[in-house]
PQR file of N, CA, C, O and H, with PARSE charges and radii, in Angstrom:
ATOM      1  N   MET A   1     -14.703   0.575   1.807 -0.4000 1.5000
ATOM      2  CA  MET A   1     -13.756  -0.235   2.540 -0.0000 2.0000
ATOM      3  C   MET A   1     -12.402   0.413   2.482  0.5500 1.7000
ATOM      4  O   MET A   1     -11.958   0.832   1.413 -0.5500 1.4000
ATOM      5  N   ASN A   2     -11.737   0.504   3.614 -0.4000 1.5000
ATOM      6  CA  ASN A   2     -10.402   1.096   3.702 -0.0000 2.0000
ATOM      7  C   ASN A   2      -9.378  -0.031   3.752  0.5500 1.7000
ATOM      8  O   ASN A   2      -9.359  -0.823   4.695 -0.5500 1.4000
ATOM      9  H   ASN A   2     -12.098   0.164   4.482  0.4000 1.0000
ATOM     10  N   ILE A   3      -8.534  -0.098   2.739 -0.4000 1.5000
ATOM     11  CA  ILE A   3      -7.496  -1.134   2.636 -0.0000 2.0000
ATOM     12  C   ILE A   3      -6.140  -0.517   2.897  0.5500 1.7000
ATOM     13  O   ILE A   3      -5.748   0.441   2.230 -0.5500 1.4000
ATOM     14  H   ILE A   3      -8.549   0.545   1.973  0.4000 1.0000
ATOM     15  N   ALA A   4      -5.413  -1.068   3.876 -0.4000 1.5000
ATOM     16  CA  ALA A   4      -4.084  -0.556   4.209 -0.0000 2.0000
ATOM     17  C   ALA A   4      -3.026  -1.536   3.691  0.5500 1.7000
ATOM     18  O   ALA A   4      -3.191  -2.754   3.767 -0.5500 1.4000
ATOM     19  H   ALA A   4      -5.731  -1.847   4.418  0.4000 1.0000
ATOM     20  N   VAL A   5      -1.938  -0.969   3.163 -0.4000 1.5000
ATOM     21  CA  VAL A   5      -0.866  -1.783   2.626 -0.0000 2.0000
ATOM     22  C   VAL A   5       0.462  -1.287   3.218  0.5500 1.7000
ATOM     23  O   VAL A   5       1.081  -0.367   2.684 -0.5500 1.4000
ATOM     24  H   VAL A   5      -1.805   0.020   3.101  0.4000 1.0000
ATOM     25  N   PRO A   6       0.892  -1.912   4.332 -0.5600 1.5000
ATOM     26  CA  PRO A   6       2.181  -1.517   4.936  0.2800 2.0000
ATOM     27  C   PRO A   6       3.349  -2.185   4.227  0.5500 1.7000
ATOM     28  O   PRO A   6       3.181  -3.167   3.504 -0.5500 1.4000
ATOM     29  N   LYS A   7       4.543  -1.629   4.451 -0.4000 1.5000
ATOM     30  CA  LYS A   7       5.758  -2.245   3.911 -0.0000 2.0000
ATOM     31  C   LYS A   7       6.014  -3.551   4.653  0.5500 1.7000
ATOM     32  O   LYS A   7       5.613  -3.717   5.805 -0.5500 1.4000
ATOM     33  H   LYS A   7       4.680  -0.832   5.039  0.4000 1.0000
ATOM     34  N   GLU A   8       6.683  -4.465   3.981 -0.4000 1.5000
ATOM     35  CA  GLU A   8       7.098  -5.705   4.619 -0.0000 2.0000
ATOM     36  C   GLU A   8       8.289  -5.418   5.529  0.5500 1.7000
ATOM     37  O   GLU A   8       9.168  -4.632   5.175 -0.5500 1.4000
ATOM     38  H   GLU A   8       7.009  -4.330   3.045  0.4000 1.0000
ATOM     39  N   VAL A   9       8.319  -6.050   6.696 -0.4000 1.5000
ATOM     40  CA  VAL A   9       9.369  -5.756   7.672 -0.0000 2.0000
ATOM     41  C   VAL A   9      10.338  -6.925   7.884  0.5500 1.7000
ATOM     42  O   VAL A   9      11.344  -6.772   8.576 -0.5500 1.4000
ATOM     43  H   VAL A   9       7.605  -6.688   6.984  0.4000 1.0000
ATOM     44  N   HIS A  10      10.047  -8.081   7.299 -0.4000 1.5000
ATOM     45  CA  HIS A  10      10.964  -9.217   7.461 -0.0000 2.0000
ATOM     46  C   HIS A  10      12.253  -8.968   6.692  0.5500 1.7000
ATOM     47  O   HIS A  10      12.223  -8.561   5.531 -0.5500 1.4000
ATOM     48  H   HIS A  10       9.230  -8.206   6.737  0.4000 1.0000
ATOM     49  N   GLU A  11      13.373  -9.209   7.335 -0.4000 1.5000
ATOM     50  CA  GLU A  11      14.674  -8.998   6.708 -0.0000 2.0000
ATOM     51  C   GLU A  11      14.786  -9.854   5.451  0.5500 1.7000
ATOM     52  O   GLU A  11      14.473 -11.044   5.458 -0.5500 1.4000
ATOM     53  H   GLU A  11      13.398  -9.540   8.279  0.4000 1.0000
ATOM     54  N   GLY A  12      15.240  -9.219   4.373 -0.4000 1.5000
ATOM     55  CA  GLY A  12      15.425  -9.914   3.110 -0.0000 2.0000
ATOM     56  C   GLY A  12      14.193  -9.995   2.238  0.5500 1.7000
ATOM     57  O   GLY A  12      14.276 -10.450   1.097 -0.5500 1.4000
ATOM     58  H   GLY A  12      15.494  -8.252   4.367  0.4000 1.0000
ATOM     59  N   GLU A  13      13.051  -9.565   2.747 -0.4000 1.5000
ATOM     60  CA  GLU A  13      11.803  -9.616   1.958 -0.0000 2.0000
ATOM     61  C   GLU A  13      11.792  -8.472   0.963  0.5500 1.7000
ATOM     62  O   GLU A  13      11.835  -7.308   1.364 -0.5500 1.4000
ATOM     63  H   GLU A  13      12.983  -9.196   3.673  0.4000 1.0000
ATOM     64  N   THR A  14      11.735  -8.775  -0.312 -0.4000 1.5000
ATOM     65  CA  THR A  14      11.761  -7.744  -1.346 -0.0000 2.0000
ATOM     66  C   THR A  14      10.438  -7.623  -2.097  0.5500 1.7000
ATOM     67  O   THR A  14      10.264  -6.721  -2.916 -0.5500 1.4000
ATOM     68  H   THR A  14      11.700  -9.720  -0.637  0.4000 1.0000
ATOM     69  N   ARG A  15       9.505  -8.538  -1.815 -0.4000 1.5000
ATOM     70  CA  ARG A  15       8.210  -8.482  -2.506 -0.0000 2.0000
ATOM     71  C   ARG A  15       7.326  -7.426  -1.896  0.5500 1.7000
ATOM     72  O   ARG A  15       7.510  -7.039  -0.742 -0.5500 1.4000
ATOM     73  H   ARG A  15       9.646  -9.271  -1.149  0.4000 1.0000
ATOM     74  N   VAL A  16       6.365  -6.959  -2.668 -0.4000 1.5000
ATOM     75  CA  VAL A  16       5.333  -6.034  -2.177 -0.0000 2.0000
ATOM     76  C   VAL A  16       3.985  -6.655  -2.428  0.5500 1.7000
ATOM     77  O   VAL A  16       3.810  -7.385  -3.404 -0.5500 1.4000
ATOM     78  H   VAL A  16       6.215  -7.273  -3.605  0.4000 1.0000
ATOM     79  N   SER A  17       3.024  -6.380  -1.562 -0.4000 1.5000
ATOM     80  CA  SER A  17       1.718  -6.992  -1.688 -0.0000 2.0000
ATOM     81  C   SER A  17       0.761  -6.232  -2.606  0.5500 1.7000
ATOM     82  O   SER A  17      -0.353  -6.689  -2.863 -0.5500 1.4000
ATOM     83  H   SER A  17       3.165  -5.787  -0.770  0.4000 1.0000
ATOM     84  N   MET A  18       1.195  -5.079  -3.095 -0.4000 1.5000
ATOM     85  CA  MET A  18       0.316  -4.288  -3.957 -0.0000 2.0000
ATOM     86  C   MET A  18       1.161  -3.466  -4.924  0.5500 1.7000
ATOM     87  O   MET A  18       2.131  -2.822  -4.524 -0.5500 1.4000
ATOM     88  H   MET A  18       2.100  -4.707  -2.887  0.4000 1.0000
ATOM     89  N   ILE A  19       0.787  -3.496  -6.185 -0.4000 1.5000
ATOM     90  CA  ILE A  19       1.419  -2.636  -7.179 -0.0000 2.0000
ATOM     91  C   ILE A  19       0.397  -1.590  -7.639  0.5500 1.7000
ATOM     92  O   ILE A  19      -0.801  -1.765  -7.416 -0.5500 1.4000
ATOM     93  H   ILE A  19      -0.001  -4.019  -6.509  0.4000 1.0000
ATOM     94  N   PRO A  20       0.850  -0.514  -8.274 -0.5600 1.5000
ATOM     95  CA  PRO A  20      -0.070   0.554  -8.662  0.2800 2.0000
ATOM     96  C   PRO A  20      -1.255   0.085  -9.521  0.5500 1.7000
ATOM     97  O   PRO A  20      -2.369   0.587  -9.368 -0.5500 1.4000
ATOM     98  N   GLU A  21      -1.020  -0.853 -10.399 -0.4000 1.5000
ATOM     99  CA  GLU A  21      -2.139  -1.353 -11.239 -0.0000 2.0000
ATOM    100  C   GLU A  21      -3.234  -1.958 -10.386  0.5500 1.7000
ATOM    101  O   GLU A  21      -4.413  -1.775 -10.687 -0.5500 1.4000
ATOM    102  H   GLU A  21      -0.115  -1.261 -10.523  0.4000 1.0000
ATOM    103  N   HIS A  22      -2.877  -2.676  -9.327 -0.4000 1.5000
ATOM    104  CA  HIS A  22      -3.872  -3.282  -8.442 -0.0000 2.0000
ATOM    105  C   HIS A  22      -4.591  -2.202  -7.638  0.5500 1.7000
ATOM    106  O   HIS A  22      -5.793  -2.311  -7.393 -0.5500 1.4000
ATOM    107  H   HIS A  22      -1.919  -2.824  -9.083  0.4000 1.0000
ATOM    108  N   VAL A  23      -3.880  -1.180  -7.233 -0.4000 1.5000
ATOM    109  CA  VAL A  23      -4.488  -0.051  -6.520 -0.0000 2.0000
ATOM    110  C   VAL A  23      -5.579   0.556  -7.385  0.5500 1.7000
ATOM    111  O   VAL A  23      -6.691   0.790  -6.912 -0.5500 1.4000
ATOM    112  H   VAL A  23      -2.904  -1.091  -7.431  0.4000 1.0000
ATOM    113  N   ALA A  24      -5.269   0.814  -8.651 -0.4000 1.5000
ATOM    114  CA  ALA A  24      -6.236   1.435  -9.549 -0.0000 2.0000
ATOM    115  C   ALA A  24      -7.516   0.605  -9.666  0.5500 1.7000
ATOM    116  O   ALA A  24      -8.614   1.162  -9.675 -0.5500 1.4000
ATOM    117  H   ALA A  24      -4.366   0.624  -9.035  0.4000 1.0000
ATOM    118  N   LYS A  25      -7.386  -0.721  -9.757 -0.4000 1.5000
ATOM    119  CA  LYS A  25      -8.553  -1.601  -9.852 -0.0000 2.0000
ATOM    120  C   LYS A  25      -9.394  -1.548  -8.586  0.5500 1.7000
ATOM    121  O   LYS A  25     -10.623  -1.509  -8.652 -0.5500 1.4000
ATOM    122  H   LYS A  25      -6.494  -1.173  -9.750  0.4000 1.0000
ATOM    123  N   LEU A  26      -8.738  -1.546  -7.442 -0.4000 1.5000
ATOM    124  CA  LEU A  26      -9.485  -1.491  -6.171 -0.0000 2.0000
ATOM    125  C   LEU A  26     -10.198  -0.146  -5.996  0.5500 1.7000
ATOM    126  O   LEU A  26     -11.341  -0.089  -5.543 -0.5500 1.4000
ATOM    127  H   LEU A  26      -7.740  -1.578  -7.388  0.4000 1.0000
ATOM    128  N   VAL A  27      -9.503   0.929  -6.363 -0.4000 1.5000
ATOM    129  CA  VAL A  27     -10.100   2.274  -6.243 -0.0000 2.0000
ATOM    130  C   VAL A  27     -11.281   2.364  -7.194  0.5500 1.7000
ATOM    131  O   VAL A  27     -12.322   2.914  -6.833 -0.5500 1.4000
ATOM    132  H   VAL A  27      -8.574   0.883  -6.731  0.4000 1.0000
ATOM    133  N   GLN A  28     -11.139   1.837  -8.399 -0.4000 1.5000
ATOM    134  CA  GLN A  28     -12.241   1.859  -9.368 -0.0000 2.0000
ATOM    135  C   GLN A  28     -13.452   1.084  -8.857  0.5500 1.7000
ATOM    136  O   GLN A  28     -14.593   1.407  -9.184 -0.5500 1.4000
ATOM    137  H   GLN A  28     -10.294   1.390  -8.693  0.4000 1.0000
ATOM    138  N   ALA A  29     -13.184   0.047  -8.041 -0.4000 1.5000
ATOM    139  CA  ALA A  29     -14.262  -0.754  -7.446 -0.0000 2.0000
ATOM    140  C   ALA A  29     -14.873  -0.098  -6.210  0.5500 1.7000
ATOM    141  O   ALA A  29     -15.840  -0.607  -5.642 -0.5500 1.4000
ATOM    142  H   ALA A  29     -12.257  -0.216  -7.775  0.4000 1.0000
ATOM    143  N   GLY A  30     -14.300   1.040  -5.799 -0.4000 1.5000
ATOM    144  CA  GLY A  30     -14.871   1.790  -4.689 -0.0000 2.0000
ATOM    145  C   GLY A  30     -14.129   1.709  -3.370  0.5500 1.7000
ATOM    146  O   GLY A  30     -14.604   2.234  -2.363 -0.5500 1.4000
ATOM    147  H   GLY A  30     -13.515   1.453  -6.261  0.4000 1.0000
ATOM    148  N   ALA A  31     -12.983   1.069  -3.354 -0.4000 1.5000
ATOM    149  CA  ALA A  31     -12.178   0.959  -2.127 -0.0000 2.0000
ATOM    150  C   ALA A  31     -11.315   2.183  -1.922  0.5500 1.7000
ATOM    151  O   ALA A  31     -10.937   2.852  -2.883 -0.5500 1.4000
ATOM    152  H   ALA A  31     -12.596   0.642  -4.172  0.4000 1.0000
ATOM    153  N   ASP A  32     -11.005   2.477  -0.682 -0.4000 1.5000
ATOM    154  CA  ASP A  32     -10.008   3.475  -0.336 -0.0000 2.0000
ATOM    155  C   ASP A  32      -8.729   2.713   0.007  0.5500 1.7000
ATOM    156  O   ASP A  32      -8.731   1.875   0.909 -0.5500 1.4000
ATOM    157  H   ASP A  32     -11.312   1.934   0.099  0.4000 1.0000
ATOM    158  N   VAL A  33      -7.646   2.995  -0.700 -0.4000 1.5000
ATOM    159  CA  VAL A  33      -6.384   2.300  -0.495 -0.0000 2.0000
ATOM    160  C   VAL A  33      -5.359   3.258   0.073  0.5500 1.7000
ATOM    161  O   VAL A  33      -5.120   4.332  -0.477 -0.5500 1.4000
ATOM    162  H   VAL A  33      -7.643   3.675  -1.432  0.4000 1.0000
ATOM    163  N   SER A  34      -4.753   2.853   1.190 -0.4000 1.5000
ATOM    164  CA  SER A  34      -3.694   3.624   1.822 -0.0000 2.0000
ATOM    165  C   SER A  34      -2.441   2.780   1.883  0.5500 1.7000
ATOM    166  O   SER A  34      -2.482   1.620   2.292 -0.5500 1.4000
ATOM    167  H   SER A  34      -4.947   1.980   1.637  0.4000 1.0000
ATOM    168  N   ILE A  35      -1.316   3.369   1.472 -0.4000 1.5000
ATOM    169  CA  ILE A  35      -0.051   2.644   1.504 -0.0000 2.0000
ATOM    170  C   ILE A  35       0.903   3.310   2.492  0.5500 1.7000
ATOM    171  O   ILE A  35       0.800   4.504   2.773 -0.5500 1.4000
ATOM    172  H   ILE A  35      -1.283   4.311   1.140  0.4000 1.0000
ATOM    173  N   GLU A  36       1.817   2.521   3.003 -0.4000 1.5000
ATOM    174  CA  GLU A  36       2.900   3.085   3.826 -0.0000 2.0000
ATOM    175  C   GLU A  36       3.937   3.680   2.887  0.5500 1.7000
ATOM    176  O   GLU A  36       4.308   3.053   1.895 -0.5500 1.4000
ATOM    177  H   GLU A  36       1.900   1.551   2.774  0.4000 1.0000
ATOM    178  N   THR A  37       4.398   4.863   3.186 -0.4000 1.5000
ATOM    179  CA  THR A  37       5.412   5.523   2.369 -0.0000 2.0000
ATOM    180  C   THR A  37       6.596   4.586   2.142  0.5500 1.7000
ATOM    181  O   THR A  37       7.108   3.967   3.075 -0.5500 1.4000
ATOM    182  H   THR A  37       4.096   5.372   3.991  0.4000 1.0000
ATOM    183  N   GLY A  38       7.012   4.498   0.900 -0.4000 1.5000
ATOM    184  CA  GLY A  38       8.169   3.625   0.556 -0.0000 2.0000
ATOM    185  C   GLY A  38       7.789   2.201   0.268  0.5500 1.7000
ATOM    186  O   GLY A  38       8.667   1.348   0.140 -0.5500 1.4000
ATOM    187  H   GLY A  38       6.597   5.001   0.142  0.4000 1.0000
ATOM    188  N   LEU A  39       6.494   1.909   0.160 -0.4000 1.5000
ATOM    189  CA  LEU A  39       6.044   0.540  -0.061 -0.0000 2.0000
ATOM    190  C   LEU A  39       6.756  -0.163  -1.224  0.5500 1.7000
ATOM    191  O   LEU A  39       7.190  -1.306  -1.087 -0.5500 1.4000
ATOM    192  H   LEU A  39       5.781   2.603   0.264  0.4000 1.0000
ATOM    193  N   GLY A  40       6.871   0.513  -2.347 -0.4000 1.5000
ATOM    194  CA  GLY A  40       7.409  -0.136  -3.548 -0.0000 2.0000
ATOM    195  C   GLY A  40       8.881   0.050  -3.781  0.5500 1.7000
ATOM    196  O   GLY A  40       9.369  -0.269  -4.865 -0.5500 1.4000
ATOM    197  H   GLY A  40       6.518   1.442  -2.458  0.4000 1.0000
ATOM    198  N   GLN A  41       9.620   0.558  -2.798 -0.4000 1.5000
ATOM    199  CA  GLN A  41      11.023   0.881  -3.034 -0.0000 2.0000
ATOM    200  C   GLN A  41      11.882  -0.314  -3.452  0.5500 1.7000
ATOM    201  O   GLN A  41      12.841  -0.134  -4.201 -0.5500 1.4000
ATOM    202  H   GLN A  41       9.224   0.817  -1.917  0.4000 1.0000
ATOM    203  N   THR A  42      11.568  -1.521  -2.993 -0.4000 1.5000
ATOM    204  CA  THR A  42      12.381  -2.680  -3.392 -0.0000 2.0000
ATOM    205  C   THR A  42      12.206  -3.035  -4.860  0.5500 1.7000
ATOM    206  O   THR A  42      13.064  -3.689  -5.453 -0.5500 1.4000
ATOM    207  H   THR A  42      10.788  -1.667  -2.384  0.4000 1.0000
ATOM    208  N   LEU A  43      11.084  -2.600  -5.451 -0.4000 1.5000
ATOM    209  CA  LEU A  43      10.825  -2.825  -6.861 -0.0000 2.0000
ATOM    210  C   LEU A  43      11.021  -1.570  -7.696  0.5500 1.7000
ATOM    211  O   LEU A  43      10.697  -1.539  -8.884 -0.5500 1.4000
ATOM    212  H   LEU A  43      10.387  -2.069  -4.969  0.4000 1.0000
ATOM    213  N   ARG A  44      11.555  -0.536  -7.057 -0.4000 1.5000
ATOM    214  CA  ARG A  44      11.772   0.769  -7.680 -0.0000 2.0000
ATOM    215  C   ARG A  44      10.472   1.411  -8.153  0.5500 1.7000
ATOM    216  O   ARG A  44      10.423   2.061  -9.198 -0.5500 1.4000
ATOM    217  H   ARG A  44      11.818  -0.561  -6.092  0.4000 1.0000
ATOM    218  N   ILE A  45       9.425   1.214  -7.363 -0.4000 1.5000
ATOM    219  CA  ILE A  45       8.147   1.878  -7.608 -0.0000 2.0000
ATOM    220  C   ILE A  45       8.040   3.024  -6.594  0.5500 1.7000
ATOM    221  O   ILE A  45       8.028   2.794  -5.385 -0.5500 1.4000
ATOM    222  H   ILE A  45       9.464   0.686  -6.515  0.4000 1.0000
ATOM    223  N   VAL A  46       7.966   4.233  -7.092 -0.4000 1.5000
ATOM    224  CA  VAL A  46       7.904   5.409  -6.220 -0.0000 2.0000
ATOM    225  C   VAL A  46       6.475   5.638  -5.733  0.5500 1.7000
ATOM    226  O   VAL A  46       5.513   5.193  -6.359 -0.5500 1.4000
ATOM    227  H   VAL A  46       7.976   4.419  -8.075  0.4000 1.0000
ATOM    228  N   ASP A  47       6.356   6.330  -4.622 -0.4000 1.5000
ATOM    229  CA  ASP A  47       5.038   6.599  -4.040 -0.0000 2.0000
ATOM    230  C   ASP A  47       4.111   7.335  -5.002  0.5500 1.7000
ATOM    231  O   ASP A  47       2.900   7.117  -4.985 -0.5500 1.4000
ATOM    232  H   ASP A  47       7.138   6.691  -4.113  0.4000 1.0000
ATOM    233  N   ASP A  48       4.667   8.198  -5.834 -0.4000 1.5000
ATOM    234  CA  ASP A  48       3.859   8.939  -6.789 -0.0000 2.0000
ATOM    235  C   ASP A  48       3.069   8.020  -7.725  0.5500 1.7000
ATOM    236  O   ASP A  48       1.955   8.353  -8.127 -0.5500 1.4000
ATOM    237  H   ASP A  48       5.651   8.375  -5.847  0.4000 1.0000
ATOM    238  N   GLU A  49       3.636   6.883  -8.065 -0.4000 1.5000
ATOM    239  CA  GLU A  49       2.922   5.941  -8.930 -0.0000 2.0000
ATOM    240  C   GLU A  49       1.675   5.399  -8.210  0.5500 1.7000
ATOM    241  O   GLU A  49       0.616   5.225  -8.814 -0.5500 1.4000
ATOM    242  H   GLU A  49       4.541   6.612  -7.738  0.4000 1.0000
ATOM    243  N   TYR A  50       1.828   5.141  -6.923 -0.4000 1.5000
ATOM    244  CA  TYR A  50       0.678   4.674  -6.133 -0.0000 2.0000
ATOM    245  C   TYR A  50      -0.389   5.767  -5.994  0.5500 1.7000
ATOM    246  O   TYR A  50      -1.584   5.498  -6.118 -0.5500 1.4000
ATOM    247  H   TYR A  50       2.688   5.282  -6.432  0.4000 1.0000
ATOM    248  N   THR A  51       0.055   6.992  -5.737 -0.4000 1.5000
ATOM    249  CA  THR A  51      -0.910   8.067  -5.557 -0.0000 2.0000
ATOM    250  C   THR A  51      -1.608   8.429  -6.862  0.5500 1.7000
ATOM    251  O   THR A  51      -2.780   8.806  -6.858 -0.5500 1.4000
ATOM    252  H   THR A  51       1.026   7.211  -5.636  0.4000 1.0000
ATOM    253  N   LYS A  52      -0.898   8.315  -7.970 -0.4000 1.5000
ATOM    254  CA  LYS A  52      -1.535   8.542  -9.278 -0.0000 2.0000
ATOM    255  C   LYS A  52      -2.585   7.479  -9.566  0.5500 1.7000
ATOM    256  O   LYS A  52      -3.543   7.730 -10.297 -0.5500 1.4000
ATOM    257  H   LYS A  52       0.053   8.009  -7.973  0.4000 1.0000
ATOM    258  N   ALA A  53      -2.407   6.289  -8.994 -0.4000 1.5000
ATOM    259  CA  ALA A  53      -3.373   5.207  -9.165 -0.0000 2.0000
ATOM    260  C   ALA A  53      -4.551   5.352  -8.221  0.5500 1.7000
ATOM    261  O   ALA A  53      -5.531   4.616  -8.331 -0.5500 1.4000
ATOM    262  H   ALA A  53      -1.629   6.084  -8.400  0.4000 1.0000
ATOM    263  N   GLY A  54      -4.464   6.305  -7.282 -0.4000 1.5000
ATOM    264  CA  GLY A  54      -5.586   6.558  -6.388 -0.0000 2.0000
ATOM    265  C   GLY A  54      -5.371   6.303  -4.919  0.5500 1.7000
ATOM    266  O   GLY A  54      -6.276   6.527  -4.115 -0.5500 1.4000
ATOM    267  H   GLY A  54      -3.668   6.904  -7.192  0.4000 1.0000
ATOM    268  N   ALA A  55      -4.179   5.834  -4.542 -0.4000 1.5000
ATOM    269  CA  ALA A  55      -3.895   5.551  -3.138 -0.0000 2.0000
ATOM    270  C   ALA A  55      -3.461   6.826  -2.420  0.5500 1.7000
ATOM    271  O   ALA A  55      -3.031   7.799  -3.038 -0.5500 1.4000
ATOM    272  H   ALA A  55      -3.444   5.652  -5.195  0.4000 1.0000
ATOM    273  N   THR A  56      -3.589   6.786  -1.098 -0.4000 1.5000
ATOM    274  CA  THR A  56      -2.977   7.828  -0.297 -0.0000 2.0000
ATOM    275  C   THR A  56      -1.779   7.209   0.401  0.5500 1.7000
ATOM    276  O   THR A  56      -1.792   6.027   0.745 -0.5500 1.4000
ATOM    277  H   THR A  56      -3.938   5.995  -0.596  0.4000 1.0000
ATOM    278  N   ALA A  57      -0.735   8.016   0.610 -0.4000 1.5000
ATOM    279  CA  ALA A  57       0.503   7.513   1.239 -0.0000 2.0000
ATOM    280  C   ALA A  57       0.661   8.133   2.622  0.5500 1.7000
ATOM    281  O   ALA A  57       0.401   9.319   2.820 -0.5500 1.4000
ATOM    282  H   ALA A  57      -0.724   8.976   0.331  0.4000 1.0000
ATOM    283  N   SER A  58       1.089   7.317   3.566 -0.4000 1.5000
ATOM    284  CA  SER A  58       1.289   7.788   4.930 -0.0000 2.0000
ATOM    285  C   SER A  58       2.550   7.182   5.511  0.5500 1.7000
ATOM    286  O   SER A  58       2.805   5.993   5.317 -0.5500 1.4000
ATOM    287  H   SER A  58       1.301   6.353   3.405  0.4000 1.0000
ATOM    288  N   PRO A  59       3.353   7.978   6.226 -0.5600 1.5000
ATOM    289  CA  PRO A  59       4.541   7.441   6.867  0.2800 2.0000
ATOM    290  C   PRO A  59       4.218   6.787   8.229  0.5500 1.7000
ATOM    291  O   PRO A  59       5.079   6.136   8.822 -0.5500 1.4000
ATOM    292  N   ASP A  60       2.991   6.960   8.714 -0.4000 1.5000
ATOM    293  CA  ASP A  60       2.596   6.465  10.033 -0.0000 2.0000
ATOM    294  C   ASP A  60       1.976   5.072   9.922  0.5500 1.7000
ATOM    295  O   ASP A  60       0.770   4.939   9.715 -0.5500 1.4000
ATOM    296  H   ASP A  60       2.292   7.489   8.232  0.4000 1.0000
ATOM    297  N   ARG A  61       2.793   4.049  10.059 -0.4000 1.5000
ATOM    298  CA  ARG A  61       2.398   2.662   9.911 -0.0000 2.0000
ATOM    299  C   ARG A  61       1.261   2.299  10.885  0.5500 1.7000
ATOM    300  O   ARG A  61       0.292   1.647  10.493 -0.5500 1.4000
ATOM    301  H   ARG A  61       3.773   4.156  10.227  0.4000 1.0000
ATOM    302  N   ASN A  62       1.382   2.718  12.139 -0.4000 1.5000
ATOM    303  CA  ASN A  62       0.375   2.372  13.139 -0.0000 2.0000
ATOM    304  C   ASN A  62      -0.983   2.957  12.810  0.5500 1.7000
ATOM    305  O   ASN A  62      -1.991   2.258  12.905 -0.5500 1.4000
ATOM    306  H   ASN A  62       2.168   3.247  12.457  0.4000 1.0000
ATOM    307  N   ALA A  63      -1.033   4.204  12.431 -0.4000 1.5000
ATOM    308  CA  ALA A  63      -2.308   4.850  12.074 -0.0000 2.0000
ATOM    309  C   ALA A  63      -2.905   4.191  10.839  0.5500 1.7000
ATOM    310  O   ALA A  63      -4.119   4.006  10.746 -0.5500 1.4000
ATOM    311  H   ALA A  63      -0.214   4.772  12.353  0.4000 1.0000
ATOM    312  N   LEU A  64      -2.040   3.838   9.890 -0.4000 1.5000
ATOM    313  CA  LEU A  64      -2.483   3.186   8.670 -0.0000 2.0000
ATOM    314  C   LEU A  64      -3.242   1.895   8.991  0.5500 1.7000
ATOM    315  O   LEU A  64      -4.330   1.649   8.471 -0.5500 1.4000
ATOM    316  H   LEU A  64      -1.054   3.988   9.965  0.4000 1.0000
ATOM    317  N   ILE A  65      -2.647   1.087   9.852 -0.4000 1.5000
ATOM    318  CA  ILE A  65      -3.243  -0.205  10.211 -0.0000 2.0000
ATOM    319  C   ILE A  65      -4.485  -0.026  11.092  0.5500 1.7000
ATOM    320  O   ILE A  65      -5.481  -0.722  10.895 -0.5500 1.4000
ATOM    321  H   ILE A  65      -1.763   1.287  10.275  0.4000 1.0000
ATOM    322  N   GLN A  66      -4.441   0.879  12.040 -0.4000 1.5000
ATOM    323  CA  GLN A  66      -5.567   1.086  12.950 -0.0000 2.0000
ATOM    324  C   GLN A  66      -6.822   1.544  12.226  0.5500 1.7000
ATOM    325  O   GLN A  66      -7.926   1.207  12.656 -0.5500 1.4000
ATOM    326  H   GLN A  66      -3.631   1.444  12.199  0.4000 1.0000
ATOM    327  N   ASN A  67      -6.694   2.292  11.152 -0.4000 1.5000
ATOM    328  CA  ASN A  67      -7.837   2.821  10.437 -0.0000 2.0000
ATOM    329  C   ASN A  67      -8.324   1.919   9.322  0.5500 1.7000
ATOM    330  O   ASN A  67      -9.218   2.303   8.568 -0.5500 1.4000
ATOM    331  H   ASN A  67      -5.798   2.566  10.802  0.4000 1.0000
ATOM    332  N   ALA A  68      -7.757   0.730   9.200 -0.4000 1.5000
ATOM    333  CA  ALA A  68      -8.068  -0.148   8.080 -0.0000 2.0000
ATOM    334  C   ALA A  68      -9.175  -1.169   8.380  0.5500 1.7000
ATOM    335  O   ALA A  68      -9.303  -1.672   9.497 -0.5500 1.4000
ATOM    336  H   ALA A  68      -7.031   0.418   9.812  0.4000 1.0000
ATOM    337  N   ASP A  69      -9.960  -1.452   7.352 -0.4000 1.5000
ATOM    338  CA  ASP A  69     -10.892  -2.562   7.409 -0.0000 2.0000
ATOM    339  C   ASP A  69     -10.177  -3.858   7.012  0.5500 1.7000
ATOM    340  O   ASP A  69     -10.554  -4.949   7.439 -0.5500 1.4000
ATOM    341  H   ASP A  69      -9.856  -1.044   6.445  0.4000 1.0000
ATOM    342  N   MET A  70      -9.141  -3.710   6.188 -0.4000 1.5000
ATOM    343  CA  MET A  70      -8.363  -4.860   5.704 -0.0000 2.0000
ATOM    344  C   MET A  70      -6.906  -4.429   5.560  0.5500 1.7000
ATOM    345  O   MET A  70      -6.616  -3.326   5.097 -0.5500 1.4000
ATOM    346  H   MET A  70      -8.834  -2.823   5.841  0.4000 1.0000
ATOM    347  N   VAL A  71      -5.997  -5.313   5.962 -0.4000 1.5000
ATOM    348  CA  VAL A  71      -4.566  -5.062   5.835 -0.0000 2.0000
ATOM    349  C   VAL A  71      -3.999  -6.124   4.898  0.5500 1.7000
ATOM    350  O   VAL A  71      -4.193  -7.321   5.111 -0.5500 1.4000
ATOM    351  H   VAL A  71      -6.233  -6.209   6.339  0.4000 1.0000
ATOM    352  N   LEU A  72      -3.293  -5.672   3.855 -0.4000 1.5000
ATOM    353  CA  LEU A  72      -2.683  -6.606   2.886 -0.0000 2.0000
ATOM    354  C   LEU A  72      -1.177  -6.652   3.137  0.5500 1.7000
ATOM    355  O   LEU A  72      -0.481  -5.637   3.116 -0.5500 1.4000
ATOM    356  H   LEU A  72      -3.135  -4.700   3.682  0.4000 1.0000
ATOM    357  N   ARG A  73      -0.712  -7.874   3.375 -0.4000 1.5000
ATOM    358  CA  ARG A  73       0.725  -8.130   3.585 -0.0000 2.0000
ATOM    359  C   ARG A  73       1.084  -9.461   2.973  0.5500 1.7000
ATOM    360  O   ARG A  73       0.210 -10.283   2.702 -0.5500 1.4000
ATOM    361  H   ARG A  73      -1.278  -8.698   3.392  0.4000 1.0000
ATOM    362  N   ILE A  74       2.355  -9.675   2.756 -0.4000 1.5000
ATOM    363  CA  ILE A  74       2.811 -10.961   2.277 -0.0000 2.0000
ATOM    364  C   ILE A  74       3.015 -11.926   3.417  0.5500 1.7000
ATOM    365  O   ILE A  74       2.600 -13.083   3.342 -0.5500 1.4000
ATOM    366  H   ILE A  74       3.065  -9.006   2.977  0.4000 1.0000
ATOM    367  N   ARG A  75       3.657 -11.456   4.481 -0.4000 1.5000
ATOM    368  CA  ARG A  75       3.780 -12.251   5.713 -0.0000 2.0000
ATOM    369  C   ARG A  75       3.822 -11.376   6.924  0.5500 1.7000
ATOM    370  O   ARG A  75       3.922 -11.876   8.044 -0.5500 1.4000
ATOM    371  H   ARG A  75       3.994 -10.516   4.542  0.4000 1.0000
TER
END
């Protein structure tokens, strides 16, 4: 299963729908997790932390969503 996690786009939204620890659990369960570059910036989580947990990072939001079986967002 390919799970996409784009950045939140609503003004003032600082939450993120996925942290690196959750990525690691999903990857361990067999999922492919792709994040939008800069996903964790509001929480000072750099992309490297996500990729070390097993995610791939992409700056192309549209491609990320189009290739997903599931999209995780807050709103």
